[in-house]
gemmi code that builds the backbone of each chain (N, CA, C; Angstrom):
import gemmi

chains = {
    "A": [
        ("GLY", (42.499, 97.352, -100.179), (41.987, 96.124, -100.746), (40.568, 96.065, -100.390)),
        ("GLU", (39.929, 94.945, -100.788), (38.513, 94.643, -100.519), (38.292, 94.294, -99.132)),
        ("ASN", (37.121, 94.779, -98.588), (36.697, 94.476, -97.256), (35.296, 93.910, -97.318)),
        ("VAL", (34.988, 92.766, -96.781), (33.583, 92.271, -96.865), (33.210, 92.053, -95.405)),
        ("GLU", (31.949, 92.639, -95.083), (31.361, 92.420, -93.671), (30.174, 91.666, -93.952)),
        ("GLN", (29.859, 90.766, -93.011), (28.762, 89.740, -93.068), (28.017, 89.826, -91.652)),
        ("HIS", (26.611, 89.854, -91.867), (25.672, 89.872, -90.719), (24.476, 89.022, -91.010)),
        ("PRO", (23.946, 88.323, -89.883), (24.411, 88.364, -88.627), (25.543, 87.193, -88.480)),
        ("SER", (26.148, 87.216, -87.391), (27.153, 86.098, -87.112), (26.489, 84.826, -86.765)),
        ("THR", (25.279, 84.854, -86.096), (24.588, 83.644, -85.902), (23.077, 83.926, -86.179)),
        ("LEU", (22.315, 82.855, -86.618), (21.045, 83.011, -87.017), (20.279, 81.739, -86.638)),
        ("SER", (19.182, 81.822, -85.804), (18.427, 80.666, -85.517), (17.055, 80.806, -86.107)),
        ("VAL", (16.546, 79.841, -86.901), (15.216, 79.967, -87.393), (14.550, 78.590, -87.125)),
        ("GLN", (13.146, 78.613, -87.243), (12.367, 77.372, -87.121), (12.298, 76.685, -88.636)),
        ("GLU", (12.206, 75.458, -88.556), (12.123, 74.766, -89.741), (10.976, 75.299, -90.545)),
        ("GLY", (11.186, 75.508, -91.835), (10.130, 76.075, -92.703), (10.096, 77.591, -92.844)),
        ("ASP", (10.859, 78.292, -91.962), (10.882, 79.659, -92.049), (12.004, 80.031, -93.105)),
        ("SER", (12.040, 81.389, -93.371), (13.154, 81.899, -94.271), (14.292, 82.412, -93.539)),
        ("ALA", (15.442, 82.439, -94.089), (16.623, 82.934, -93.584), (17.291, 83.869, -94.490)),
        ("VAL", (17.769, 85.070, -93.998), (18.484, 85.992, -94.811), (19.815, 86.395, -94.200)),
        ("ILE", (20.808, 86.368, -95.057), (22.195, 86.700, -94.595), (22.697, 87.786, -95.490)),
        ("LYS", (23.145, 88.859, -94.821), (23.570, 90.092, -95.676), (25.078, 90.365, -95.553)),
        ("CYS", (25.579, 90.826, -96.717), (27.016, 91.240, -96.787), (27.175, 92.517, -97.493)),
        ("THR", (28.226, 93.238, -97.064), (28.563, 94.526, -97.813), (30.021, 94.473, -98.178)),
        ("TYR", (30.339, 95.080, -99.287), (31.699, 95.073, -99.698), (32.205, 96.581, -99.969)),
        ("SER", (33.460, 96.715, -99.964), (33.928, 98.055, -100.075), (34.407, 98.485, -101.530)),
        ("ASP", (34.950, 97.523, -102.278), (35.579, 97.834, -103.584), (34.474, 97.873, -104.716)),
        ("SER", (34.178, 99.043, -105.183), (33.158, 99.203, -106.200), (33.494, 98.455, -107.475)),
        ("ALA", (34.768, 98.065, -107.667), (35.137, 97.288, -108.838), (34.806, 95.744, -108.732)),
        ("SER", (34.465, 95.369, -107.537), (34.073, 93.906, -107.367), (33.003, 93.514, -108.276)),
        ("ASN", (33.144, 92.397, -108.869), (32.161, 91.958, -109.930), (31.748, 90.467, -109.824)),
        ("TYR", (32.192, 89.897, -108.720), (31.829, 88.405, -108.621), (31.502, 88.120, -107.095)),
        ("PHE", (30.439, 87.507, -106.803), (29.958, 87.366, -105.451), (29.406, 85.893, -105.259)),
        ("PRO", (30.282, 84.990, -104.703), (29.834, 83.625, -104.471), (29.392, 83.518, -102.998)),
        ("TRP", (28.648, 82.527, -102.787), (28.342, 82.069, -101.358), (28.668, 80.575, -101.100)),
        ("TYR", (29.279, 80.336, -100.093), (29.759, 79.112, -99.746), (29.065, 78.505, -98.409)),
        ("LYS", (28.809, 77.240, -98.425), (28.227, 76.597, -97.205), (29.293, 75.592, -96.651)),
        ("GLN", (29.448, 75.697, -95.331), (30.462, 74.804, -94.779), (29.849, 74.064, -93.640)),
        ("GLU", (29.730, 72.778, -93.749), (29.123, 71.875, -92.700), (30.319, 71.680, -91.705)),
        ("LEU", (29.940, 71.295, -90.469), (30.917, 71.093, -89.394), (32.024, 70.120, -89.850)),
        ("GLY", (33.248, 70.590, -89.759), (34.382, 69.658, -90.066), (34.678, 69.358, -91.541)),
        ("LYS", (33.916, 70.076, -92.361), (33.974, 69.817, -93.835), (34.530, 71.151, -94.490)),
        ("ARG", (34.835, 70.958, -95.857), (35.315, 72.045, -96.597), (34.085, 72.968, -97.040)),
        ("PRO", (34.493, 74.224, -97.369), (33.431, 75.147, -97.919), (33.106, 74.670, -99.315)),
        ("GLN", (31.715, 74.654, -99.547), (31.313, 74.427, -100.925), (30.424, 75.372, -101.475)),
        ("LEU", (30.670, 75.797, -102.748), (29.828, 76.727, -103.467), (28.485, 76.373, -103.587)),
        ("ILE", (27.453, 77.228, -103.120), (26.054, 76.959, -103.328), (25.388, 77.842, -104.330)),
        ("ILE", (25.931, 79.063, -104.533), (25.307, 79.987, -105.553), (26.261, 81.071, -105.628)),
        ("ASP", (26.317, 81.664, -106.878), (27.169, 82.808, -107.204), (26.411, 83.834, -108.068)),
        ("ILE", (26.834, 85.019, -108.097), (26.249, 86.066, -108.919), (27.246, 87.000, -109.402)),
        ("ARG", (27.106, 87.511, -110.636), (28.068, 88.390, -111.169), (27.390, 89.801, -111.216)),
        ("SER", (28.186, 90.843, -111.451), (27.761, 92.135, -111.245), (26.826, 92.687, -112.367)),
        ("ASN", (26.693, 91.940, -113.356), (25.712, 92.298, -114.441), (24.301, 91.750, -114.179)),
        ("VAL", (24.179, 91.188, -113.033), (22.826, 90.488, -112.726), (22.455, 90.932, -111.328)),
        ("GLY", (21.101, 91.285, -111.149), (20.643, 91.697, -109.937), (20.080, 90.667, -108.972)),
        ("GLU", (19.750, 89.516, -109.546), (19.158, 88.465, -108.750), (19.412, 87.038, -109.438)),
        ("LYS", (19.642, 86.048, -108.665), (19.700, 84.756, -109.190), (19.076, 83.733, -108.170)),
        ("LYS", (18.421, 82.754, -108.779), (17.689, 81.878, -107.806), (17.999, 80.517, -108.299)),
        ("ASP", (18.168, 79.562, -107.236), (18.326, 78.128, -107.494), (17.492, 77.373, -106.470)),
        ("GLN", (16.329, 76.940, -106.863), (15.430, 76.161, -105.960), (15.094, 77.029, -104.714)),
        ("ARG", (15.479, 76.583, -103.584), (15.174, 77.368, -102.289), (16.139, 78.474, -101.960)),
        ("ILE", (17.183, 78.619, -102.820), (18.207, 79.626, -102.529), (18.147, 80.699, -103.533)),
        ("ALA", (18.283, 81.931, -103.032), (18.454, 83.067, -104.005), (19.434, 84.118, -103.437)),
        ("VAL", (19.977, 84.745, -104.429), (20.977, 85.850, -103.993), (20.595, 87.120, -104.758)),
        ("THR", (20.620, 88.253, -104.044), (20.274, 89.558, -104.649), (21.553, 90.409, -104.432)),
        ("LEU", (21.742, 91.268, -105.499), (22.925, 92.215, -105.445), (22.371, 93.626, -105.752)),
        ("ASN", (22.939, 94.522, -104.920), (22.621, 95.998, -105.129), (24.049, 96.697, -105.262)),
        ("LYS", (24.390, 96.990, -106.459), (25.712, 97.515, -106.792), (25.830, 98.861, -106.252)),
        ("THR", (24.700, 99.660, -106.309), (24.750, 101.078, -105.837), (25.149, 101.083, -104.346)),
        ("ALA", (24.469, 100.243, -103.581), (24.643, 100.227, -102.135), (25.793, 99.313, -101.752)),
        ("LYS", (26.345, 98.642, -102.651), (27.507, 97.667, -102.440), (27.075, 96.624, -101.439)),
        ("HIS", (25.926, 96.058, -101.521), (25.604, 94.927, -100.607), (24.852, 93.859, -101.441)),
        ("PHE", (25.004, 92.581, -100.902), (24.364, 91.454, -101.520), (23.909, 90.586, -100.370)),
        ("SER", (22.843, 89.809, -100.688), (22.145, 88.986, -99.651), (21.918, 87.490, -100.114)),
        ("LEU", (21.887, 86.627, -99.196), (21.446, 85.183, -99.431), (20.176, 85.025, -98.770)),
        ("HIS", (19.291, 84.417, -99.595), (17.852, 84.098, -99.108), (17.721, 82.668, -99.153)),
        ("ILE", (17.356, 81.988, -98.110), (17.006, 80.539, -98.096), (15.496, 80.425, -97.625)),
        ("THR", (14.709, 79.855, -98.450), (13.254, 79.655, -98.085), (13.096, 78.309, -97.649)),
        ("GLU", (11.881, 78.120, -96.951), (11.540, 76.833, -96.514), (12.620, 75.992, -95.916)),
        ("THR", (13.275, 76.565, -94.919), (14.529, 76.102, -94.355), (14.323, 74.627, -93.798)),
        ("GLN", (15.355, 73.765, -93.930), (15.294, 72.425, -93.420), (16.489, 72.205, -92.440)),
        ("PRO", (16.383, 71.224, -91.591), (17.445, 70.954, -90.625), (18.878, 70.881, -91.367)),
        ("GLU", (18.860, 70.239, -92.546), (20.137, 70.084, -93.199), (20.747, 71.370, -93.843)),
        ("ASP", (19.959, 72.416, -93.711), (20.542, 73.770, -94.096), (21.404, 74.280, -92.929)),
        ("SER", (21.372, 73.691, -91.840), (22.204, 74.115, -90.765), (23.669, 74.029, -91.024)),
        ("ALA", (24.411, 75.131, -90.966), (25.761, 75.158, -91.439), (26.336, 76.537, -91.167)),
        ("VAL", (27.599, 76.792, -91.523), (28.154, 78.077, -91.583), (28.130, 78.530, -93.031)),
        ("TYR", (27.673, 79.741, -93.266), (27.644, 80.361, -94.650), (28.606, 81.542, -94.805)),
        ("PHE", (29.333, 81.522, -95.842), (30.289, 82.615, -96.053), (30.006, 83.304, -97.354)),
        ("CYS", (29.871, 84.594, -97.312), (29.853, 85.363, -98.567), (31.288, 85.732, -98.948)),
        ("ALA", (31.478, 86.154, -100.184), (32.802, 86.530, -100.682), (32.642, 87.504, -101.866)),
        ("ALA", (33.715, 88.152, -102.142), (33.608, 89.210, -103.194), (35.086, 89.260, -103.908)),
        ("SER", (35.041, 89.510, -105.245), (36.203, 89.564, -105.914), (36.204, 90.776, -106.912)),
        ("SER", (37.346, 91.391, -107.137), (37.578, 92.474, -108.096), (38.667, 91.983, -108.979)),
        ("PRO", (38.695, 92.508, -110.169), (39.880, 92.130, -111.021), (41.105, 92.676, -110.581)),
        ("GLY", (41.128, 93.823, -109.896), (42.441, 94.369, -109.394), (43.364, 94.765, -110.495)),
        ("ASP", (44.516, 95.292, -110.037), (45.427, 95.796, -110.931), (46.042, 94.647, -111.785)),
        ("THR", (46.326, 93.563, -111.100), (46.956, 92.540, -111.959), (45.934, 91.473, -112.435)),
        ("GLY", (44.739, 91.623, -111.978), (43.750, 90.660, -112.333), (43.879, 89.283, -111.758)),
        ("ARG", (44.736, 89.159, -110.653), (44.900, 87.874, -110.015), (44.376, 87.855, -108.644)),
        ("ARG", (43.509, 88.765, -108.351), (43.111, 88.800, -106.905), (42.173, 87.543, -106.632)),
        ("ALA", (42.300, 87.061, -105.502), (41.476, 85.967, -105.059), (40.253, 86.507, -104.331)),
        ("LEU", (39.509, 85.640, -103.851), (38.238, 86.065, -103.098), (38.559, 86.613, -101.774)),
        ("THR", (37.833, 87.607, -101.299), (37.846, 88.086, -99.899), (36.528, 87.620, -99.295)),
        ("PHE", (36.695, 86.907, -98.143), (35.544, 86.277, -97.579), (34.989, 87.097, -96.327)),
        ("GLY", (33.713, 86.994, -96.110), (33.120, 87.486, -94.969), (33.498, 86.596, -93.786)),
        ("SER", (33.089, 87.023, -92.529), (33.497, 86.210, -91.340), (32.541, 85.138, -91.077)),
        ("GLY", (31.508, 84.982, -91.767), (30.654, 83.788, -91.670), (29.357, 83.940, -90.875)),
        ("THR", (28.361, 83.236, -91.202), (27.186, 83.206, -90.333), (26.772, 81.700, -90.088)),
        ("ARG", (26.628, 81.530, -88.799), (26.276, 80.165, -88.333), (24.765, 80.134, -88.267)),
        ("LEU", (24.141, 79.326, -89.207), (22.681, 79.123, -89.318), (22.295, 77.866, -88.672)),
        ("GLN", (21.424, 78.020, -87.704), (20.824, 76.787, -86.989), (19.311, 76.770, -87.299)),
        ("VAL", (18.809, 75.662, -87.981), (17.456, 75.424, -88.261), (16.905, 74.517, -87.149)),
        ("GLN", (15.928, 75.021, -86.389), (15.374, 74.154, -85.341), (14.223, 73.320, -85.899)),
        ("PRO", (14.235, 72.098, -85.563), (13.196, 71.136, -86.114), (11.793, 71.553, -85.471)),
    ],
    "B": [
        ("ASN", (37.768, 61.311, -110.426), (38.177, 62.783, -110.385), (38.020, 63.197, -108.847)),
        ("ALA", (39.298, 63.274, -108.262), (39.330, 63.540, -106.886), (39.120, 64.996, -106.496)),
        ("GLY", (39.330, 65.940, -107.484), (39.195, 67.387, -107.193), (40.506, 67.865, -106.584)),
        ("VAL", (40.442, 68.544, -105.386), (41.633, 68.992, -104.710), (41.916, 68.115, -103.466)),
        ("THR", (43.029, 67.630, -103.411), (43.484, 66.639, -102.450), (44.544, 67.289, -101.531)),
        ("GLN", (44.439, 67.310, -100.249), (45.343, 67.820, -99.325), (45.868, 66.746, -98.372)),
        ("THR", (47.193, 66.725, -98.000), (47.693, 65.896, -97.012), (48.700, 66.749, -96.202)),
        ("PRO", (48.742, 66.310, -94.855), (47.913, 65.436, -94.129), (46.667, 65.998, -93.720)),
        ("LYS", (45.793, 65.209, -93.087), (44.488, 65.767, -92.612), (44.618, 66.388, -91.224)),
        ("PHE", (45.524, 65.844, -90.443), (45.841, 66.291, -89.039), (47.280, 66.400, -88.915)),
        ("GLN", (47.772, 67.373, -88.096), (49.169, 67.434, -87.670), (49.383, 68.118, -86.431)),
        ("VAL", (50.173, 67.613, -85.564), (50.563, 68.265, -84.346), (52.047, 68.603, -84.367)),
        ("LEU", (52.477, 69.842, -84.267), (53.879, 70.200, -84.281), (54.248, 70.904, -82.932)),
        ("LYS", (55.461, 70.872, -82.636), (56.016, 71.473, -81.436), (56.533, 72.877, -82.009)),
        ("THR", (56.479, 73.967, -81.211), (56.990, 75.220, -81.610), (58.448, 74.966, -82.185)),
        ("GLY", (58.691, 75.698, -83.321), (60.005, 75.626, -83.932), (60.184, 74.486, -84.973)),
        ("GLN", (59.255, 73.518, -84.910), (59.412, 72.496, -85.950), (58.885, 73.018, -87.304)),
        ("SER", (59.331, 72.312, -88.387), (58.910, 72.701, -89.700), (58.122, 71.585, -90.270)),
        ("MET", (57.364, 71.961, -91.318), (56.451, 70.946, -92.035), (56.082, 71.562, -93.447)),
        ("THR", (55.668, 70.634, -94.276), (55.133, 71.109, -95.535), (53.745, 70.476, -95.793)),
        ("LEU", (52.823, 71.305, -96.048), (51.432, 70.936, -96.413), (51.347, 70.707, -97.965)),
        ("GLN", (50.798, 69.512, -98.347), (50.759, 69.249, -99.750), (49.344, 69.417, -100.322)),
        ("CYS", (49.314, 69.898, -101.542), (48.038, 70.013, -102.185), (48.202, 69.668, -103.723)),
        ("ALA", (47.283, 68.895, -104.214), (47.248, 68.549, -105.622), (45.811, 68.618, -106.110)),
        ("GLN", (45.647, 69.213, -107.427), (44.375, 69.153, -108.026), (44.459, 68.523, -109.393)),
        ("ASP", (43.329, 67.847, -109.785), (43.351, 67.148, -110.999), (42.317, 67.608, -111.982)),
        ("MET", (42.079, 68.938, -111.810), (41.012, 69.603, -112.671), (41.649, 70.454, -113.703)),
        ("ASN", (42.949, 70.441, -113.857), (43.675, 71.279, -114.918), (43.500, 72.713, -114.594)),
        ("HIS", (43.333, 73.146, -113.359), (43.145, 74.523, -113.015), (44.472, 75.264, -113.030)),
        ("ASN", (44.318, 76.583, -113.505), (45.596, 77.388, -113.516), (45.960, 77.902, -112.216)),
        ("SER", (45.040, 78.408, -111.379), (45.245, 79.178, -110.196), (44.970, 78.202, -108.964)),
        ("MET", (45.917, 78.473, -107.913), (45.797, 77.576, -106.687), (46.115, 78.608, -105.548)),
        ("TYR", (45.430, 78.277, -104.466), (45.449, 79.160, -103.242), (45.639, 78.386, -101.927)),
        ("TRP", (46.096, 79.019, -101.058), (46.214, 78.550, -99.598), (45.477, 79.535, -98.694)),
        ("TYR", (44.513, 79.098, -97.941), (43.727, 79.847, -96.952), (44.040, 79.219, -95.567)),
        ("ARG", (43.867, 80.089, -94.577), (43.702, 79.532, -93.233), (42.409, 80.017, -92.637)),
        ("GLN", (41.875, 79.140, -91.742), (40.567, 79.461, -91.173), (40.614, 79.340, -89.782)),
        ("ASP", (40.342, 80.490, -89.068), (40.362, 80.603, -87.598), (38.941, 81.056, -87.165)),
        ("PRO", (38.581, 80.488, -85.908), (37.165, 80.818, -85.510), (36.840, 82.295, -85.569)),
        ("GLY", (35.661, 82.603, -86.113), (35.255, 84.023, -86.089), (35.900, 84.881, -87.162)),
        ("MET", (36.906, 84.309, -87.830), (37.727, 85.235, -88.794), (37.473, 84.846, -90.218)),
        ("GLY", (36.668, 83.851, -90.503), (36.423, 83.463, -91.938), (37.725, 82.833, -92.516)),
        ("LEU", (37.878, 82.984, -93.812), (39.013, 82.390, -94.557), (39.912, 83.563, -94.904)),
        ("ARG", (41.204, 83.481, -94.624), (42.158, 84.515, -94.953), (43.206, 83.895, -95.930)),
        ("LEU", (43.523, 84.617, -96.970), (44.430, 84.147, -97.948), (45.938, 84.243, -97.470)),
        ("ILE", (46.688, 83.208, -97.622), (48.053, 83.187, -97.231), (48.889, 83.551, -98.450)),
        ("TYR", (48.883, 82.692, -99.430), (49.513, 82.733, -100.739), (48.613, 82.300, -101.828)),
        ("TYR", (48.913, 82.699, -103.038), (48.253, 82.208, -104.205), (49.293, 82.117, -105.359)),
        ("SER", (48.815, 81.339, -106.345), (49.624, 81.091, -107.571), (48.674, 81.118, -108.756)),
        ("ALA", (48.807, 82.261, -109.582), (47.910, 82.383, -110.607), (48.216, 81.476, -111.800)),
        ("SER", (49.473, 80.983, -111.904), (49.766, 80.030, -112.877), (51.063, 79.374, -112.547)),
        ("GLU", (51.382, 78.278, -113.171), (52.643, 77.566, -112.905), (53.868, 78.525, -112.941)),
        ("GLY", (54.632, 78.424, -111.927), (55.866, 79.341, -111.877), (55.727, 80.626, -111.330)),
        ("THR", (54.529, 81.028, -110.940), (54.311, 82.302, -110.211), (53.597, 82.065, -108.855)),
        ("THR", (54.071, 82.767, -107.910), (53.428, 82.868, -106.616), (53.380, 84.289, -106.093)),
        ("ASP", (52.326, 84.585, -105.314), (52.126, 85.953, -104.752), (51.650, 85.972, -103.335)),
        ("LYS", (51.982, 86.895, -102.604), (51.511, 86.987, -101.172), (50.101, 87.316, -101.085)),
        ("GLY", (49.400, 86.762, -100.111), (48.132, 87.151, -99.810), (47.971, 88.084, -98.603)),
        ("GLU", (46.938, 87.855, -97.897), (46.681, 88.758, -96.688), (47.587, 88.512, -95.521)),
        ("VAL", (47.880, 87.249, -95.364), (48.697, 86.774, -94.109), (49.814, 85.940, -94.417)),
        ("PRO", (50.821, 86.372, -95.204), (51.875, 85.493, -95.626), (53.002, 85.223, -94.584)),
        ("ASN", (53.111, 86.059, -93.545), (54.286, 85.928, -92.717), (54.315, 84.606, -92.017)),
        ("GLY", (55.581, 83.988, -91.987), (55.799, 82.689, -91.422), (55.578, 81.493, -92.332)),
        ("TYR", (55.178, 81.800, -93.677), (54.938, 80.737, -94.624), (55.725, 80.996, -95.868)),
        ("ASN", (56.011, 79.881, -96.589), (56.490, 79.935, -97.958), (55.709, 78.797, -98.726)),
        ("VAL", (55.786, 79.112, -100.051), (54.944, 78.259, -101.007), (55.807, 77.829, -102.122)),
        ("SER", (55.441, 76.744, -102.762), (56.113, 76.278, -104.053), (55.016, 75.894, -105.004)),
        ("ARG", (54.988, 76.386, -106.218), (54.097, 75.802, -107.255), (55.032, 74.878, -108.006)),
        ("LEU", (54.915, 73.555, -107.686), (55.886, 72.629, -108.113), (55.635, 72.340, -109.672)),
        ("ASN", (54.349, 72.259, -110.043), (53.905, 72.143, -111.409), (52.497, 72.535, -111.445)),
        ("LYS", (51.763, 72.303, -112.603), (50.472, 72.840, -112.630), (49.524, 72.122, -111.627)),
        ("ARG", (49.785, 71.036, -111.253), (48.898, 70.284, -110.298), (49.179, 70.525, -108.894)),
        ("GLU", (50.393, 70.819, -108.504), (50.729, 70.729, -107.057), (51.225, 72.164, -106.514)),
        ("PHE", (50.714, 72.453, -105.260), (51.015, 73.794, -104.646), (51.199, 73.507, -103.161)),
        ("SER", (52.485, 73.532, -102.716), (52.697, 73.236, -101.310), (52.927, 74.433, -100.488)),
        ("LEU", (52.589, 74.345, -99.210), (52.760, 75.348, -98.182), (53.641, 74.924, -97.172)),
        ("ARG", (54.744, 75.681, -96.806), (55.733, 75.304, -95.852), (55.798, 76.191, -94.670)),
        ("LEU", (55.838, 75.678, -93.525), (56.008, 76.385, -92.201), (57.435, 76.087, -91.841)),
        ("GLU", (58.350, 77.047, -91.818), (59.809, 76.814, -91.503), (60.006, 76.654, -90.066)),
        ("SER", (59.331, 77.477, -89.283), (59.559, 77.411, -87.805), (58.142, 77.660, -87.222)),
        ("ALA", (57.455, 76.632, -86.940), (55.993, 76.747, -86.466), (55.893, 77.509, -85.159)),
        ("ALA", (54.854, 78.192, -85.073), (54.532, 79.054, -83.872), (53.065, 78.706, -83.499)),
        ("PRO", (52.718, 78.773, -82.205), (51.348, 78.585, -81.774), (50.324, 79.367, -82.465)),
        ("SER", (50.668, 80.562, -82.906), (49.754, 81.416, -83.691), (49.317, 80.809, -85.103)),
        ("GLN", (50.074, 79.787, -85.502), (49.785, 79.137, -86.728), (48.845, 77.922, -86.530)),
        ("THR", (48.379, 77.722, -85.334), (47.380, 76.693, -85.126), (46.192, 77.188, -85.879)),
        ("SER", (45.624, 76.363, -86.758), (44.569, 76.699, -87.657), (44.128, 75.593, -88.538)),
        ("VAL", (43.095, 75.750, -89.220), (42.731, 74.829, -90.299), (43.150, 75.424, -91.596)),
        ("TYR", (43.885, 74.680, -92.407), (44.465, 75.140, -93.675), (43.693, 74.538, -94.837)),
        ("PHE", (43.261, 75.331, -95.806), (42.594, 74.914, -96.960), (43.351, 75.277, -98.165)),
        ("CYS", (43.513, 74.352, -99.028), (43.969, 74.540, -100.362), (42.765, 74.668, -101.296)),
        ("ALA", (42.904, 75.499, -102.295), (41.805, 75.632, -103.211), (42.386, 75.894, -104.679)),
        ("SER", (41.551, 75.734, -105.647), (41.998, 75.943, -107.058), (40.873, 76.542, -107.764)),
        ("ARG", (41.122, 77.114, -109.004), (40.060, 77.548, -109.902), (40.614, 77.633, -111.301)),
        ("ALA", (39.715, 77.549, -112.260), (40.076, 77.588, -113.673), (40.391, 79.012, -114.015)),
        ("GLY", (41.335, 79.248, -114.959), (41.498, 80.528, -115.527), (42.413, 81.420, -114.675)),
        ("THR", (42.862, 82.405, -115.298), (43.638, 83.483, -114.597), (43.036, 84.826, -114.911)),
        ("GLY", (43.690, 85.962, -114.431), (43.039, 87.224, -114.701), (41.870, 87.527, -113.905)),
        ("GLY", (40.925, 88.302, -114.424), (39.710, 88.706, -113.634), (38.979, 87.532, -113.158)),
        ("TYR", (38.418, 87.687, -112.029), (37.797, 86.489, -111.319), (36.479, 86.085, -112.006)),
        ("ASN", (36.376, 84.947, -112.581), (35.074, 84.600, -113.337), (34.805, 83.074, -113.065)),
        ("SER", (35.323, 82.488, -112.097), (35.085, 81.090, -111.802), (35.203, 80.795, -110.280)),
        ("PRO", (34.424, 79.817, -109.864), (34.524, 79.552, -108.296), (35.669, 78.889, -107.945)),
        ("LEU", (35.909, 78.977, -106.672), (37.029, 78.198, -106.012), (36.478, 76.800, -105.618)),
        ("HIS", (37.364, 75.812, -105.754), (37.107, 74.541, -105.388), (38.094, 74.193, -104.241)),
        ("PHE", (37.607, 73.794, -103.030), (38.414, 73.565, -101.820), (38.743, 72.210, -101.627)),
        ("GLY", (39.970, 71.852, -101.140), (40.343, 70.614, -100.466), (39.595, 70.405, -99.264)),
        ("ASN", (39.845, 69.214, -98.524), (39.157, 68.945, -97.292), (39.815, 69.542, -96.101)),
        ("GLY", (41.028, 70.170, -96.294), (41.564, 70.894, -95.113), (42.608, 70.048, -94.344)),
        ("THR", (43.469, 70.799, -93.723), (44.509, 70.167, -92.796), (44.341, 70.882, -91.405)),
        ("ARG", (44.094, 70.194, -90.426), (44.012, 70.735, -89.050), (45.361, 70.668, -88.435)),
        ("LEU", (45.955, 71.857, -88.213), (47.253, 71.866, -87.592), (47.164, 72.470, -86.210)),
        ("THR", (47.856, 71.848, -85.313), (48.016, 72.306, -83.997), (49.471, 72.454, -83.607)),
        ("VAL", (49.904, 73.664, -83.187), (51.234, 73.880, -82.712), (51.308, 74.140, -81.266)),
        ("THR", (52.003, 73.307, -80.496), (52.074, 73.374, -79.102), (53.403, 74.000, -78.589)),
    ],
}
model = gemmi.Model(1)
for chain_id, residues in chains.items():
    chain = gemmi.Chain(chain_id)
    for i, (resn, *xyz) in enumerate(residues, 1):
        res = gemmi.Residue()
        res.name, res.seqid = resn, gemmi.SeqId(i, " ")
        for name, pos in zip(("N", "CA", "C"), xyz):
            atom = gemmi.Atom()
            atom.name, atom.element = name, gemmi.Element(name[0])
            atom.pos, atom.b_iso = gemmi.Position(*pos), 0.0
            res.add_atom(atom)
        chain.add_residue(res)
    model.add_chain(chain)
structure = gemmi.Structure()
structure.add_model(model)
structure.setup_entities()
């Protein structure tokens, strides 16, 4: 099955700096890659996603890049703010034999933005 | 529009006790999922239901059972709780079946402690 590895596990940046979180996946058939943000004690919420027919997607200060050949994708947050502090999860999904596979999540990155 | 609603929010059980976690969604989604979240391990899939009347095992199904009562409701049952089942449980849903092409929407979670 799919295996998703996420790095780093913790990341501390100064307010205004950029943050980059990287994930690798194992199943070359994976075709959907969402990123979730989870604030302390709350549910994961989708912040951006990308499909395998696209190499990059941007939404304001957040961007995701995908390298299908290397099987890795990254989340980029620019001009970080204290409210960006949270745990970020990457995930990957492939259609699979039955097409009913759910998401496989990375282990998460705790981002702390220092004021 | 409440999205995905889980009950209860918190629960403490003694080893060997049973309980059912309830989940309902009002987004007319076909697929529903149960995940558990443990520190440093991300989100792991317990069971999922691609459509009303079908359920399938995920990554960590042992010790759990599920019921897809109707399109809206998907419950998770612990027949004989064990301390290893102490975790935060998230229910999620998404539109469509088959190949993955839409994001997961999560409930607010149930924090379960088994003593």
